[in-house]
C-alpha positions, 0 to 999 in steps of 0.5 A: 463464578467465585464463592462470596467468601473468596472476594474481599473488598479493601477500604482504605480510610483516613478521617472518614468518620462522617462518611464511612458508615454510609459507604459500609451500609452499601458494601456490607449488603453484598455477600463479600468479606470487607476489610477497612484499614484505618490509616491513623485517623484522628476521628471516629473512623474505627468506631463507625466501621466497627458498627458493621460486620467488617474486619478493621485494621488500624495504622498507628500513624497516617502512612498514606493510601498506598500503605493502607491498601497494601496492609489490606491486601496482605491481610485479605490474601494471607489471613482471609485467603481471598481469591479476588480483591476489590479496592474501594474508596471510603469517601462515598464517590463509588457505588457498591453495585459496580463491584460485581461488574468489576469481578465478572471478567475475573470470574471468567478468567479473562484478565488479571486486573480490572479497572473502573472507568467513569469515562467509558460509554456506560460510565458516569462522572456526576458533579465533575467540573469541566476542568477536572474532566479535561485534566483526567482525560489528558492524564489518560493520554499521557499515560498511554504515551508513557506506558502503552496502556490504552486506558480512559481513566487513570485516577480511579480507586475502584478496581478488582484483581486476582490475589495472584496479581496482588502478590506481584504488585507489592506496593512500595509507594505509600502515598497517592503514587501507588496509583502510578505504581499499579499502572507501571506494574501492569505494563511491566509485568504485561498483566491482562487488564481491561476497563469496565464502566462505573459511576463516580459521584462528586459531592462537596464532601468528596471534593474536600477530601479528595485529591486535586485533579492535577494529581492525574498528571502527577501519576504520569510524572510518577510513572516516568520517575519509576521508569528511570530508577 
């Protein structure tokens, strides 16, 4: 098992002042380094985050979640010299206790990247609507057709990867298309990947902040677009 200092949790955040404190209260209870990337928020996201033992990076303007993740990944690898990275959403949908479950396959050296899935037998999606569930399932089927990746969940921001893998990704899609870019890279680079069950909890706040379920289908379109470049 890796040393705690070798693990960095990267939390991209945009106008999450109402929720970031609750998220960091749980994440910072774990023995890992935490980097919050404030993606040009106009609220008190940075001030709320600075109340915790984390590193806060800030974009002057809003660039999108993909850009925020890349900023956090670069800092974690170059400045903190992290060996393993975890990406974790700031809207309260994820559970900090699932982080170690994601890291275990990496500790064993079996995989390059581990993806969280709410649809595996031990996973859960509390508060999800029937329509969103169907769209997310359809997105997984279409992703398999396009990339050959056998995934059950293609639109989950909870993932873990080695620093070596992160250096190969080099995200160029600033917005939500970064999720498509990661999946395309897994297929293109033939990275060793697996899914582990995690819990995702939908609340009124996260649904208002989050992306439409239709974006899971946009992931497939993005992958096709990238493949045709």
